VOPAGU-2260 file (C-alpha; in pm, 1 decimal, decimal comma):
REM VOPAGU-2260
SITE   aa  ch    i         X         Y         Z
SITE  MET   A    0    9306,9    9931,0   11311,2
SITE  ALA   A    1    9630,5    9859,0   11071,7
SITE  THR   A    2    9725,4   10070,8   10799,9
SITE  ILE   A    3    9934,7    9921,6   10509,1
SITE  PHE   A    4   10154,5   10206,4   10357,9
SITE  ASP   A    5   10313,5   10224,9    9973,5
SITE  LEU   A    6   10077,6   10012,4    9752,0
SITE  VAL   A    7   10183,7   10037,7    9403,2
SITE  GLU   A    8    9855,5   10010,2    9184,5
SITE  VAL   A    9    9858,7    9858,7    8872,3
SITE  THR   A   10    9634,6    9776,4    8592,9
SITE  ASP   A   11    9658,8    9398,8    8636,2
SITE  LEU   A   12    9863,5    9136,2    8782,4
SITE  THR   A   13   10045,7    8903,6    8517,6
SITE  GLY   A   14   10359,3    8687,7    8531,5
SITE  HIS   A   15   10664,5    8813,9    8306,1
SITE  THR   A   16   10579,3    9155,1    8285,2
SITE  THR   A   17   10716,9    9499,6    8313,2
SITE  TYR   A   18   10502,4    9770,2    8461,2
SITE  SER   A   19   10579,0   10134,9    8466,2
SITE  ASP   A   20   10435,1   10480,6    8381,4
SITE  ALA   A   21   10595,6   10459,3    7984,9
SITE  ASN   A   22   10369,8   10135,7    7961,2
SITE  GLY   A   23   10093,5   10296,2    8099,7
SITE  ASN   A   24   10002,0   10013,9    8342,2
SITE  ILE   A   25   10145,1   10200,8    8651,1
SITE  LEU   A   26    9833,7   10405,7    8808,8
SITE  GLY   A   27   10013,1   10533,3    9124,8
SITE  VAL   A   28   10037,3   10474,1    9499,3
SITE  VAL   A   29    9801,6   10414,6    9748,0
SITE  ASP   A   30    9936,5   10537,8   10099,2
SITE  GLY   A   31    9725,9   10386,3   10350,1
SITE  MET   A   32    9461,0   10142,7   10315,9
SITE  THR   A   33    9303,4   10043,4   10638,2
SITE  SER   A   34    9186,6    9735,8   10776,4
SITE  ALA   A   35    9057,4    9593,1   11115,2
SITE  ASP   A   36    9105,3    9229,3   10951,2
SITE  LEU   A   37    9472,6    9272,5   10915,7
SITE  ASN   A   38    9765,8    9209,2   11187,9
SITE  ASP   A   39   10098,0    9310,9   11093,1
SITE  GLY   A   40   10032,2    9321,0   10773,6
SITE  GLU   A   41    9897,9    8976,8   10737,6
SITE  PHE   A   42    9661,0    8911,8   10429,3
SITE  ASP   A   43    9379,7    8640,2   10418,2
SITE  GLU   A   44    9119,7    8585,9   10191,1
SITE  GLY   A   45    8804,8    8761,8   10266,5
SITE  ASP   A   46    8989,1    9033,3   10468,7
SITE  SER   A   47    8776,7    9346,9   10450,2
SITE  VAL   A   48    9000,9    9668,9   10369,7
SITE  SER   A   49    8927,7   10040,0   10282,9
SITE  ILE   A   50    9101,0   10284,1   10059,1
SITE  GLY   A   51    8979,9   10633,8   10061,8
SITE  GLY   A   52    8637,7   10545,4   10251,1
SITE  VAL   A   53    8553,6   10276,4    9969,9
SITE  THR   A   54    8554,1    9889,0   10133,3
SITE  TYR   A   55    8725,9    9590,2    9920,4
SITE  THR   A   56    8768,4    9252,0   10013,2
SITE  VAL   A   57    9092,2    9057,8    9940,2
SITE  SER   A   58    9010,4    8838,7    9664,0
SITE  HIS   A   59    9355,9    8718,0    9524,7
SITE  ILE   A   60    9683,2    8693,3    9708,9
SITE  GLN   A   61    9999,5    8603,5    9494,3
SITE  GLU   A   62   10369,4    8564,6    9577,0
SITE  PRO   A   63   10678,8    8586,5    9335,1
SITE  ASP   A   64   10760,5    8208,3    9223,8
SITE  THR   A   65   11049,1    8298,9    9020,3
SITE  PRO   A   66   11300,4    8629,8    9016,2
SITE  GLY   A   67   11174,0    8976,8    8919,4
SITE  HIS   A   68   11295,4    9338,8    9036,2
SITE  PHE   A   69   11229,8    9691,9    9084,3
SITE  GLU   A   70   11400,6    9957,9    8866,9
SITE  LEU   A   71   11480,8   10260,4    9048,1
SITE  ARG   A   72   11563,5   10622,3    8958,1
SITE  GLY   A   73   11914,2   10626,1    8834,6
SITE  GLY   A   74   11916,8   10296,3    8660,3
SITE  VAL   A   75   11933,4   10120,9    9048,3
SITE  ILE   A   76   11777,6    9757,1    9013,3
SITE  GLU   A   77   11657,6    9596,0    9307,5
SITE  GLY   A   78   11572,8    9233,0    9288,0
SITE  PHE   A   79   11281,0    9004,7    9452,3
SITE  ALA   A   80   11232,6    8622,6    9455,8
SITE  HIS   A   81   11055,6    8338,5    9587,5
SITE  ALA   A   82   11081,7    8318,9    9993,8
SITE  SER   A   83   10851,6    8186,6   10265,3
SITE  GLU   A   84   10566,9    8383,0   10397,9
SITE  SER   A   85   10731,5    8538,8   10682,5
SITE  ASN   A   86   11021,8    8676,5   10463,4
SITE  LEU   A   87   10838,8    8795,0   10142,1
SITE  ASN   A   88   11016,4    9072,7   10000,1
SITE  VAL   A   89   10717,1    9152,5    9799,0
SITE  MET   A   90   10350,2    9028,4    9735,8
SITE  PHE   A   91   10054,5    9087,1    9471,7
SITE  LEU   A   92    9709,6    9167,3    9574,9
SITE  THR   A   93    9367,1    9208,2    9399,8
SITE  LEU   A   94    9083,4    9387,6    9578,0
SITE  THR   A   95    8730,1    9358,2    9480,6
SITE  ASN   A   96    8393,3    9523,4    9585,8
SITE  GLY   A   97    8175,1    9411,4    9343,0
SITE  ALA   A   98    8177,0    9682,4    9111,8
SITE  GLU   A   99    8529,8    9698,8    9030,6
SITE  SER   A  100    8871,8    9473,4    9124,0
SITE  ARG   A  101    9177,1    9674,0    9198,4
SITE  HIS   A  102    9544,2    9518,0    9163,7
SITE  PHE   A  103    9853,0    9610,3    9377,8
SITE  ILE   A  104   10252,0    9526,7    9406,8
SITE  LEU   A  105   10353,5    9583,9    9780,0
SITE  PRO   A  106   10738,8    9600,4    9850,8
SITE  ASN   A  107   10843,5    9499,5   10161,9
SITE  ASP   A  108   10985,0    9758,6   10439,0
SITE  SER   A  109   11323,1    9625,8   10397,7
SITE  TYR   A  110   11340,0    9824,2   10057,2
SITE  GLY   A  111   11339,7   10178,6   10234,2
SITE  ASP   A  112   11223,7   10474,3   10046,9
SITE  MET   A  113   11208,8   10425,4    9680,4
SITE  GLU   A  114   11143,4   10581,0    9363,4
SITE  ILE   A  115   11014,2   10327,8    9103,6
SITE  VAL   A  116   11061,2   10349,3    8741,7
SITE  SER   A  117   10935,5   10003,8    8634,4
SITE  ILE   A  118   10849,4    9679,1    8812,8
SITE  THR   A  119   10930,3    9345,9    8623,7
SITE  THR   A  120   10787,3    9031,8    8757,4
SITE  GLY   A  121   10890,4    8678,4    8701,6
SITE  ALA   A  122   10615,3    8372,8    8764,6
SITE  LEU   A  123   10314,5    8417,2    8996,7
SITE  LYS   A  124   10260,4    8172,3    9252,1
SITE  ASP   A  125    9850,4    8174,2    9358,6
SITE  VAL   A  126    9886,2    8119,5    9739,4
SITE  THR   A  127    9530,1    8249,7    9825,9
SITE  GLY   A  128    9400,5    7940,2    9953,1
SITE  SER   A  129    9697,5    7896,4   10156,4
SITE  ASP   A  130    9791,5    8069,3   10524,4
SITE  ALA   A  131    9801,1    8465,1   10522,5
SITE  ALA   A  132   10069,2    8634,3   10331,9
SITE  VAL   A  133   10279,2    8884,1   10528,3
SITE  ILE   A  134   10440,2    9208,1   10454,2
SITE  GLY   A  135   10561,1    9522,6   10603,8
SITE  THR   A  136   10378,7    9807,6   10730,6
SITE  ALA   A  137   10654,2   10102,5   10767,8
SITE  ASP   A  138   10576,3   10428,1   10599,3
SITE  HIS   A  139   10833,8   10503,2   10369,9
SITE  ALA   A  140   10943,1   10829,9   10177,7
SITE  VAL   A  141   10768,2   10937,1    9845,6
SITE  GLY   A  142   11087,8   11098,4    9692,3
SITE  ILE   A  143   10947,0   11445,5    9599,2
SITE  ILE   A  144   11131,6   11743,7    9764,5
SITE  CYS   A  145   11058,8   12099,8    9674,2
SITE  PHE   A  146   10857,1   12400,4    9678,5
SITE  ALA   A  147   10500,0   12473,2    9578,4
SITE  ALA   A  148   10473,0   12751,8    9321,6
SITE  GLY   A  149   10417,6   13048,4    9477,6
SITE  THR   A  150   10647,5   13021,6    9738,7
SITE  MET   A  151   10878,4   13371,9    9805,9
SITE  ILE   A  152   11199,8   13291,6    9809,2
SITE  GLU   A  153   11449,6   13528,7    9961,3
SITE  GLY   A  154   11708,8   13693,0    9767,5
SITE  GLY   A  155   11950,3   14002,1    9826,0
SITE  CYS   A  156   11920,1   14313,5   10001,2
SITE  GLY   A  157   11570,6   14126,6   10155,7
SITE  ALA   A  158   11376,0   14119,5    9822,7
SITE  SER   A  159   11175,8   13781,7    9752,9
SITE  ARG   A  160   11082,9   13647,7    9433,5
SITE  PRO   A  161   10822,0   13345,0    9360,8
SITE  VAL   A  162   11006,5   13009,2    9322,7
SITE  GLU   A  163   10841,8   12986,4    8970,7
SITE  GLN   A  164   11026,4   13320,1    8866,6
SITE  LEU   A  165   11398,8   13215,5    8954,8
SITE  ARG   A  166   11651,3   13120,2    8719,5
SITE  PRO   A  167   12017,3   13014,4    8753,3
SITE  GLY   A  168   12247,1   13241,9    8854,3
SITE  ASP   A  169   12003,1   13432,1    9065,3
SITE  VAL   A  170   12150,8   13517,5    9404,1
SITE  ILE   A  171   11992,1   13345,9    9711,1
SITE  ARG   A  172   12013,3   13431,2   10074,1
SITE  THR   A  173   12142,7   13127,0   10269,3
SITE  ALA   A  174   12170,3   13105,5   10656,7
SITE  ASP   A  175   12539,6   12968,3   10621,4
SITE  HIS   A  176   12712,2   13135,7   10356,7
SITE  GLY   A  177   12537,5   13452,3   10258,8
SITE  LEU   A  178   12415,6   13530,0    9909,2
SITE  GLN   A  179   12493,7   13220,7    9667,0
SITE  PRO   A  180   12414,9   13202,0    9295,9
SITE  LEU   A  181   12117,8   12931,6    9202,1
SITE  ARG   A  182   12277,0   12637,7    9017,0
SITE  TRP   A  183   11941,6   12478,5    8867,8
SITE  ARG   A  184   11580,5   12477,7    8895,1
SITE  GLY   A  185   11389,2   12172,2    8869,6
SITE  HIS   A  186   11002,9   12187,9    8805,1
SITE  CYS   A  187   10764,4   11904,8    8852,4
SITE  HIS   A  188   10381,9   11907,7    8762,9
SITE  LEU   A  189   10145,1   11710,4    8939,1
SITE  GLY   A  190    9793,1   11698,7    8762,3
SITE  ALA   A  191    9441,7   11609,3    8875,6
SITE  ALA   A  192    9462,4   11241,3    8789,1
SITE  ARG   A  193    9791,4   11200,6    8958,2
SITE  LEU   A  194    9688,9   11365,9    9274,3
SITE  ARG   A  195    9345,7   11159,2    9290,3
SITE  ARG   A  196    9576,8   10846,8    9263,3
SITE  CYS   A  197    9843,2   10968,0    9494,1
SITE  PRO   A  198    9700,0   11247,0    9766,5
SITE  HIS   A  199   10008,2   11151,2    9993,4
SITE  LEU   A  200   10184,6   11370,4    9737,6
SITE  ALA   A  201    9969,2   11657,3    9801,0
SITE  PRO   A  202   10169,3   11950,8    9959,1
SITE  ILE   A  203   10171,2   12031,5   10354,9
SITE  ARG   A  204   10030,3   12366,2   10451,1
SITE  ILE   A  205   10230,9   12567,0   10720,4
SITE  ALA   A  206   10025,6   12853,1   10863,9
SITE  PRO   A  207   10155,6   13195,2   10926,6
SITE  GLY   A  208   10353,6   13156,1   11279,7
SITE  ALA   A  209   10287,1   12794,7   11293,6
SITE  LEU   A  210   10701,1   12733,7   11317,2
SITE  GLY   A  211   10776,2   13018,5   11545,1
SITE  GLU   A  212   10671,5   13395,7   11594,3
SITE  GLY   A  213   10673,7   13523,7   11220,7
SITE  ARG   A  214   10759,2   13192,1   11080,4
SITE  PRO   A  215   10626,0   13141,8   10822,5
SITE  ASN   A  216   10539,6   13522,5   10731,7
SITE  ARG   A  217   10232,0   13370,3   10481,6
SITE  PRO   A  218   10103,5   13041,3   10434,0
SITE  LEU   A  219   10383,6   12816,5   10296,5
SITE  LEU   A  220   10307,4   12482,8   10103,3
SITE  VAL   A  221   10618,2   12242,9   10054,1
SITE  SER   A  222   10607,1   11865,7    9910,8
SITE  PRO   A  223   10561,1   11625,3   10231,4
SITE  GLN   A  224   10942,5   11513,4   10195,8
SITE  HIS   A  225   11067,7   11868,7   10194,7
SITE  ARG   A  226   11262,7   11924,6   10522,7
SITE  LEU   A  227   11236,2   12241,1   10747,6
SITE  LEU   A  228   11461,9   12349,8   10989,5
SITE  MET   A  229   11364,7   12306,8   11392,5
SITE  ARG   A  230   11566,3   12501,9   11647,2
SITE  SER   A  231   11522,6   12428,9   11998,1
SITE  ARG   A  232   11676,6   12336,8   12330,5
SITE  ILE   A  233   11469,8   12009,5   12279,2
SITE  ALA   A  234   11659,3   11911,6   11978,3
SITE  GLY   A  235   11997,3   12007,8   12143,9
SITE  ARG   A  236   11926,7   11757,9   12442,5
SITE  MET   A  237   11805,5   11498,3   12199,4
SITE  PHE   A  238   12090,5   11525,5   11943,9
SITE  GLY   A  239   12344,0   11725,1   12042,1
SITE  VAL   A  240   12269,4   12038,4   11833,8
SITE  GLU   A  241   11963,4   12255,5   11852,3
SITE  GLU   A  242   11933,0   12285,9   11482,4
SITE  VAL   A  243   11786,4   11988,9   11281,9
SITE  LEU   A  244   11602,1   11928,6   10957,5
SITE  VAL   A  245   11259,7   11740,5   10966,7
SITE  ALA   A  246   11048,0   11658,1   10696,2
SITE  ALA   A  247   10713,2   11855,4   10667,0
SITE  ARG   A  248   10479,7   11547,6   10685,7
SITE  ARG   A  249   10670,0   11487,8   11026,2
SITE  LEU   A  250   10531,7   11820,8   11150,3
SITE  LEU   A  251   10158,3   11729,1   11080,2
SITE  PRO   A  252   10094,6   11671,5   11469,9
SITE  LEU   A  253   10195,5   12044,9   11521,9
SITE  PRO   A  254    9927,8   12326,5   11523,8
SITE  GLY   A  255    9852,2   12517,8   11231,1
SITE  ILE   A  256   10011,1   12245,3   11015,3
SITE  SER   A  257    9798,7   12043,3   10790,6
SITE  GLN   A  258    9802,9   11840,3   10428,8
SITE  VAL   A  259    9615,9   11985,5   10171,0
SITE  SER   A  260    9284,1   11780,9   10088,9
SITE  ASP   A  261    9137,8   12002,4    9812,2
SITE  MET   A  262    9437,4   12057,1    9576,7
SITE  VAL   A  263    9322,6   12001,5    9184,3
SITE  GLU   A  264    9696,4   12004,0    9080,5
SITE  VAL   A  265   10029,7   12136,2    9194,9
SITE  ASP   A  266   10345,0   12232,8    9083,0
SITE  TYR   A  267   10665,5   12166,0    9267,5
SITE  PHE   A  268   11000,1   12331,1    9234,8
SITE  HIS   A  269   11335,7   12231,2    9297,3
SITE  LEU   A  270   11648,6   12452,4    9416,1
SITE  LEU   A  271   12003,7   12349,8    9407,6
SITE  PHE   A  272   12294,8   12475,2    9495,9
SITE  ASP   A  273   12651,7   12421,6    9489,9
SITE  ARG   A  274   12622,2   12265,7    9840,3
SITE  HIS   A  275   12326,5   12162,3   10043,7
SITE  GLU   A  276   12168,8   12519,2   10214,8
SITE  VAL   A  277   11936,4   12649,4   10445,8
SITE  ILE   A  278   11731,1   12939,7   10256,5
SITE  PHE   A  279   11439,6   13115,9   10329,8
SITE  ALA   A  280   11102,0   13046,4   10218,9
SITE  ASN   A  281   10808,2   13271,7   10318,0
SITE  GLY   A  282   11043,9   13392,6   10573,0
SITE  ALA   A  283   11057,9   13035,3   10723,1
SITE  PRO   A  284   11398,3   12828,3   10707,0
SITE  ALA   A  285   11399,6   12544,5   10460,2
SITE  GLU   A  286   11648,0   12311,3   10287,8
SITE  SER   A  287   11748,4   12306,1    9927,5
SITE  LEU   A  288   11752,9   11999,1    9703,4
SITE  PHE   A  289   12002,7   11765,6    9879,1
SITE  THR   A  290   12162,3   11567,7    9641,7
SITE  GLY   A  291   12164,1   11225,2    9833,9
SITE  PRO   A  292   12120,7   10905,2    9651,0
SITE  ALA   A  293   11728,0   10900,9    9765,8
SITE  ALA   A  294   11675,1   11260,0    9613,0
SITE  LEU   A  295   11861,0   11202,5    9299,9
SITE  LYS   A  296   11658,1   10866,2    9215,3
SITE  ALA   A  297   11352,9   11059,2    9291,0
SITE  LEU   A  298   11417,4   11330,1    9012,2
SITE  GLU   A  299   11253,5   11233,1    8681,2
SITE  PRO   A  300   11519,8   11124,1    8393,8
SITE  ALA   A  301   11574,1   11456,1    8232,4
SITE  ALA   A  302   11634,7   11646,7    8538,8
SITE  HIS   A  303   11847,5   11362,5    8681,0
SITE  ALA   A  304   12047,8   11374,5    8380,1
SITE  GLU   A  305   12085,5   11786,1    8395,9
SITE  VAL   A  306   12218,9   11747,9    8800,2
SITE  LEU   A  307   12429,9   11505,9    8684,0
SITE  ALA   A  308   12581,9   11714,6    8390,5
SITE  LEU   A  309   12616,8   12007,3    8649,9
SITE  PHE   A  310   12748,8   11808,0    8933,5
SITE  PRO   A  311   12952,5   11489,8    8757,5
SITE  ALA   A  312   13111,7   11375,0    9093,2
SITE  LEU   A  313   12765,7   11300,8    9214,0
SITE  ALA   A  314   12796,4   11005,6    9016,6
SITE  THR   A  315   13083,8   10826,6    9172,1
SITE  LEU   A  316   13054,2   10969,3    9500,3
SITE  GLY   A  317   13094,8   10657,5    9760,9
SITE  GLN   A  318   12860,7   10881,7    9992,8
SITE  PRO   A  319   12634,2   11169,7    9997,5
SITE  PRO   A  320   12761,9   11522,2   10040,8
SITE  PRO   A  321   12705,2   11630,8   10378,0
SITE  PRO   A  322   12374,7   11800,5   10481,8
SITE  GLY   A  323   12365,9   12176,8   10585,1
SITE  ARG   A  324   12215,8   12044,2   10911,6
SITE  PRO   A  325   12188,4   11697,2   11088,6
SITE  ILE   A  326   11888,0   11526,9   10931,4
SITE  VAL   A  327   11625,6   11385,2   11149,9
SITE  GLU   A  328   11396,5   11109,2   11038,8
SITE  GLY   A  329   11150,6   10806,3   11150,7
SITE  LYS   A  330   11107,4   10720,1   11497,9
SITE  ARG   A  331   11371,5   11025,0   11632,2
SITE  SER   A  332   11152,7   11276,4   11445,9
SITE  ARG   A  333   10833,1   11145,6   11586,7
SITE  SER   A  334   10997,0   11166,7   11946,2
SITE  LEU   A  335   11096,1   11523,0   11862,9
SITE  ILE   A  336   10768,3   11632,0   11775,0
SITE  ALA   A  337   10602,8   11477,3   12066,8
SITE  ARG   A  338   10838,3   11650,1   12313,3
SITE  HIS   A  339   10762,6   11969,3   12141,2
SITE  LEU   A  340   10387,4   11924,9   12163,6
SITE  LYS   A  341   10411,0   11769,9   12538,8
SITE  ASN   A  342   10597,5   12099,7   12642,9
SITE  ARG   A  343   10436,5   12332,0   12435,8
SITE  LYS   A  344   10752,9   12471,2   12263,2
SITE  PRO   A  345   10749,5   12591,7   11916,1
SITE  PRO   A  346   10956,4   12405,2   11621,4
SITE  LEU   A  347   11167,5   12733,1   11594,7
SITE  ARG   A  348   11324,0   12921,5   11881,6
SITE  ARG   A  349   11472,3   13273,3   11804,2
SITE  PRO   A  350   11867,8   13264,3   11800,7
SITE  PRO   A  351   12021,3   13399,7   12060,3
SITE  GLY   A  352   12080,6   13767,6   12026,0
């Protein structure tokens, strides 16, 4: 059973058109279309696919015939153009089940993590009656890195406050630099319609004690890409350091960690300091907002402008600032989690002493 990730759903598929939230013709992202008919992302007319338990048939396949482009957060432009079937960088797909048709734009895996502001098409070429069209199948980042409302963030003297009550200037306890002032707090609301279209944006729930004894000390909800601290001898053997940061969605195979499936809406909050910090959320060590290029692109335009006003050097840095701990991603993170499961070791070993 093959799975195709990161399908951008749009209202229709027309050449020389700009699709965006602002125009109202981007509907969201589907993060898991499955099919027994697909082989490494190869589509043919008539293939049967499933989205959210609903079965569709591939009815129309298109490729770019003249150049188009993706606009990403921060004004970055990523182009695409006509290419051979085996080297497509974008394709356009229409599905039908008789009652409705749905339209998708699929970026190739070579783009990696993207937070798309708009998609502008050139001319489109119909290849429905030709050989199969091929696209990649890797699962990339969704780009929202933050705590859900209600998360208790530890401040001075061991006191904790809900993340939504924090304000710039409040002091927060960090693992490395003691009490540090909060420089910026961002907010992102995902309503019911957005979560229905994009269920992969729903928070990851971490049960009490799922990371280690007393960590977290109450259920913790974070966005799927929010990274949590892992501390173990296994990490030390694999990466040369015992403490690493791993995205919450990579922890899903572990007991007590799951993605929320019944969330009606969610409010996410970003916390930014002078440097990337490890802070304490419901008693568990977790990252603050990392101001690398992907995270900055993922911010809403107004929030992006606020962060650059506070830290103007971020706009011209040749490379991102150093993370608070090594960030483990992709296959390395999956191998780390698999070894923890095999050895029945918690993700967060208590520090010596």
